[in-house]
VOGU-3710 file (C-alpha; in Angstrom, 3 decimals, decimal comma):
1> mkiaiigagg> 0,000/0,000/0,000  1,322/3,405/-0,975  1,083/5,911/1,886  1,659/9,680/1,968  2,468/11,292/5,297  1,382/14,861/5,886  3,254/16,461/8,773  6,565/15,554/10,362  6,250/16,812/13,910  6,592/15,085/17,240
11> iarkvyfpll> 3,801/12,531/16,913  4,979/11,526/13,438  8,497/10,906/14,745  7,495/9,210/17,990  4,749/6,938/16,685  4,079/6,853/12,959  7,558/6,781/11,396  8,698/3,820/13,534  5,408/1,972/13,059  5,079/2,430/9,313
21> gcwpgieitg> 8,746/1,651/8,778  8,368/-1,917/10,031  5,102/-2,959/8,346  5,581/-5,186/5,307  3,853/-3,974/2,181  3,884/-0,285/3,187  5,595/2,129/0,823  5,945/5,767/1,883  5,405/7,559/-1,408  5,830/11,042/-0,007
31> lysrtqetid> 6,379/13,085/3,112  5,048/16,631/3,290  6,111/19,356/5,684  5,666/23,094/5,443  9,407/23,736/5,892  12,393/22,408/3,975  14,405/22,402/7,186  12,046/19,820/8,673  12,124/17,733/5,496  15,929/17,747/5,525
41> qvsrewgftn> 16,135/16,813/9,201  13,573/14,018/8,991  15,098/12,668/5,773  18,518/12,394/7,433  17,079/10,815/10,580  14,602/8,384/8,984  16,021/7,845/5,506  13,174/9,395/3,518  14,102/10,306/-0,035  10,790/11,764/-1,155
51> gttdinhile> 10,114/14,674/1,193  8,641/17,887/-0,150  7,107/21,212/0,800  4,850/21,074/-2,272  1,612/19,185/-1,609  1,112/18,742/-5,358  4,190/16,503/-5,463  2,496/14,305/-2,883  -0,630/14,029/-5,034  1,509/13,225/-8,080
61> skpdaaivls> 2,962/10,222/-6,213  -0,523/8,629/-6,425  -0,824/7,353/-2,838  -3,524/4,885/-1,883  -3,945/6,635/1,450  -2,765/9,726/3,287  -2,016/10,003/6,983  -2,659/13,562/8,129  -0,509/14,434/11,141  -0,221/18,180/10,653
71> stethyhfcr> -1,723/20,754/13,012  -5,490/20,468/13,527  -6,061/23,811/11,810  -4,754/22,315/8,554  -6,635/19,007/8,683  -9,714/20,190/6,806  -7,665/21,488/3,892  -5,468/18,402/3,554  -8,222/15,844/4,172  -10,492/17,513/1,637
81> lflengvdvy> -7,709/17,722/-0,938  -6,930/14,021/-0,685  -10,539/12,841/-0,531  -11,440/14,893/-3,607  -8,488/13,324/-5,414  -9,616/9,777/-4,669  -7,267/9,069/-1,753  -8,377/7,429/1,500  -7,501/9,461/4,610  -6,528/8,679/8,187
91> seksltptsk> -6,335/11,800/10,336  -4,923/12,117/13,800  -7,467/13,591/16,198  -9,064/16,114/16,135  -10,375/15,776/12,630  -11,090/19,493/12,333  -11,596/22,451/14,671  -15,367/22,472/14,017  -18,109/19,888/13,722  -19,327/21,626/10,549
101> esfelgqiae> -16,001/21,003/8,806  -15,878/17,424/10,074  -19,405/16,792/8,770  -18,440/18,234/5,373  -15,440/15,902/5,172  -17,711/12,978/5,966  -20,023/13,994/3,149  -17,116/14,324/0,711  -15,777/10,904/1,694  -19,187/9,349/1,179
111> kqnrilavgf> -19,678/11,054/-2,189  -16,202/10,001/-3,370  -16,598/6,486/-1,920  -13,419/6,984/0,122  -12,443/5,999/3,635  -12,114/8,807/6,184  -10,861/7,605/9,559  -9,887/9,501/12,691  -7,599/8,064/15,294  -5,791/8,686/18,516
121> nr> -2,313/7,198/18,566  -2,277/5,888/22,116
//
């Protein structure tokens, strides 16, 4: 399964990078962060070769699913973008800052016949 990771902060480094790195059949097709400094640091530490600050490069990698680990304020934008482009989405909690935005994402997922899941890493 081809996975894109959106966000490279603390929770990504503590939980998701180690977990995804040991699952057979998982290919990280792209890692997005808003800063090149973070991409460079994470790439050195975790061996990623496909980090970018351009979300369009992530979409071009044609992931099967995206894991959204960025700040909650950005979740709506990223989740919507992936769902509308036919990509299943797992978002770390909270899905969005408002129930209205969360409901809209649910409607988009249903319309696009995509999976939208929300989790808590503990």
